N, C-alpha and C positions, 0 to 999 in steps of 0.2 A: 566522097562521103559526106553527106550532110551530118554536121554536128547538132545533137539534140540540144534545144534552148531551154529544155524543161530545168528547172531549179537554180538557172543562172539569174544572179541578181540584176535588175535593171538600173538604169543611171535615172536620175530626176531630170536631167538636162540642164539643169541650174549650176551653181557654185559647186556643188559635188561631183558633176561630170567632169569638172577640170583637173580634179585630183583623183578621178577614177573610182571614188566612192561607191558602193551600192546604195539604191534609194532605200532610206528609211524615214518614215513620216519625222521630220524635225531633226533629224541626225546632221544634216548639213549646216543648221543653224539658219537655214533662208526662211523667208516667211512663206506662209501657205501659197502664195499667189505661183511659187515655183512648183508646187504640186498640186496642180489643179484636180479638184474631184469632179467625176461627171454629173451633169445635171440630171435630176429624177424627174424632169418634165416641168412645163408650166403651170400657171395657175389655169384652174377650171372655169372654162365661160359659160354665162349662163344663157348666152345666145344659142339658139339651135342651129344646127349645121344647114347650109343652104347649097344648092347647085353642085359645083364639082368637090366642095368640102364633104361631101356625103360618100364615104369610101365603103359600101357593101356592093355585093354584087348584083343584089336584087331588092325591090322594094314594094309595097303594097301602095298603089298610086289612089288618091283620091283627086277629083277633079276639082276645077275652081268654084263649083255649085255645089260641091258635097258629093257628087256623083261617085259611086265605086268603079275605077277602071279595073282594079284588078293586080296582081302580081306582074311586074315588068322589070327587065333588066334594067341597071341604073342607066345605062347609056341610052336606052330607050326613052326614060323618063325624062331625062335632061334634055333630049332631043324635042320632046313633046313640050317642054316648059319653054325651049328657046322658038319653038314655032309658034306658040301663043303669046310670047313676048312677057311670060311671067318667071317667077322663080320657083324652083323645087325646094320646098320647105320640109325638114324632118320634123314633125310633130310628136311622134312616139317612138322615139329611140330604142326603147327597151322591147319594142314588139319583135316578134319573128315571123318574117321579117320586117325591119322597120317600116312605119307607116309615114308616107311623104304625102304633100299636099301643093297642087298647084295653086299660087297666089302671088299678088303683087306685094313682095314684102316689105318693101319700104312704105306704101301706104297702111300696110297691116300695123306696122309698128306706130304709124303717127296716129291712126285711130285709137289704139291701145292706149297711148299716152293720153290722148284727149278724154278717154272715158276715164282714166284714173284721176285725171285733172277734177274732172266734172264731179266725180265723187267725192273727192276730198272738200270740195267748195260746199257741196250740200250737207256736210256733215254737221250737226249742230255741237257746239263745244258746251260740254255739261260741266258746270261749275257749282262745287259744293261751298256753300257758306256755312257757318258755324255760329251758333248761339247757345251761350251758357247761362244756366240759372241756378239757383239755390233752391232747395227743398221747401224753405221756408218763405219764399219771397213775397212781399207785399202786394197788394192789388194794383197800386199805381206802376210799379216797376214792371209787374207781369203785363199790363195792358202796353206798357212801351216795348217790352221783348217781342210780344205778338205783334206789335205792328212792324216790327224789322222783319218777322218771319213771313209776314203777308206781303211785305214789298219784295221779298226775294222770292217768293212762288210766284208773285205777278209777273217777275221779270224773266221767270222761267227756270230758275236755279233750284239746285236741291239745297236743304238746309239740314244739317247736322246738329241736333239738340243734345246738350249736355246738362245733365244734373250733378253738381257737384256737392259730395258729402263730406261734412266735416265734424271730428270728434263723435259725439254720441249718435248725431245724424245717420252714421253708418248703420246702426242697429234698425234703423226705420226706412227701410228700402221702400215699402209702400208709399212711402210720401212720394217720393221722386215717381213712381209708377202712376200715381193718380194725378200727378201734375202733367205728365207726358200725355197721358190718356187724354185729359181735359185739353190740352192745346192741340191734339190732333183733331178732336171733336170741333174745337172753334175754327180751323182753318179747313174744314172738310170740303167747303165749296172751290176752294183754290187747289188743294193739293190732299195727299193720300200719304199713309203710312208705308213707307217702302221697307223699313227695317224695324221690326218691332223693338220695343225697350227691353234691353238687357244689360245686366251688370258688367261693368268693366272696371275691375278694382275698386278704387272709392268713388267711382262716376257710373252714372247709368246714363246709355246713349239710346237714341231714337234718330232714325233719319226720315225727312219728309221729301215728298217727290211733288212736283207740279203735275197736273193733268196735262193729258196730250196737248189740249188747245193753248195752254200757256207756253209749251215749247214752241208750237207752231206760231204762234203770237211774236216770240223772241226773235225766230228766224226772218219773219215778214218785217219787223222793226229794222232788223240789220241789214236787209235788202233794199228798205225804202231809200235810204240817201243815195244809194247808186242808180237807182232807176230816176230819182229827181233831179240828178246832176246831167243824166244823158238829154241831149238835145232833142226837141220835139221835131219828128219829121214834117216836112212842109208839102 
């Protein structure tokens, strides 16, 4: 007659087993490595499943040129991939059945990485400069500040203009608004008002952005040294 094991305390297999003590977490005073806890699975991979890692009975198969093959058994799909010297790649795992495509997975990963690298290379880094003015700025200082704004816009950078109010000037916000409007009109050939003047505590802020051609000139100037350093083809 087989004795039922239900309710019989088990041993941890560690120090508590030597004295016949039942297993209770931490009861034997041993470290947790003597009471291993089953793993709940490893990290989720972002890579798609390919070839024999695809464990479903059937898939909707797409050919290497995008043609629809139809629903086929997984064994048949893998055989077609092997016959074509290609990989079977799961492209839509949540579909029912999952959608798989025949492709050269190594070549696909390389081309995807190249496109991402080119996309990052062609991005124009936007730099925001800042210029601070007082509402009662004198003409000479205004021209100096405007010259800096012009230089920034020509370089293809955005400019954040901040009017700083002090004391009783805070009761005259129209002074700052008129000054910002004047500055926007003075540099209209080089840039435009991207963010209209608005009050921000004791300050009033406006953002100027260069016209599209200024950003293109900045990118061309950045690429010019690289092209000049390249040796001329004979």
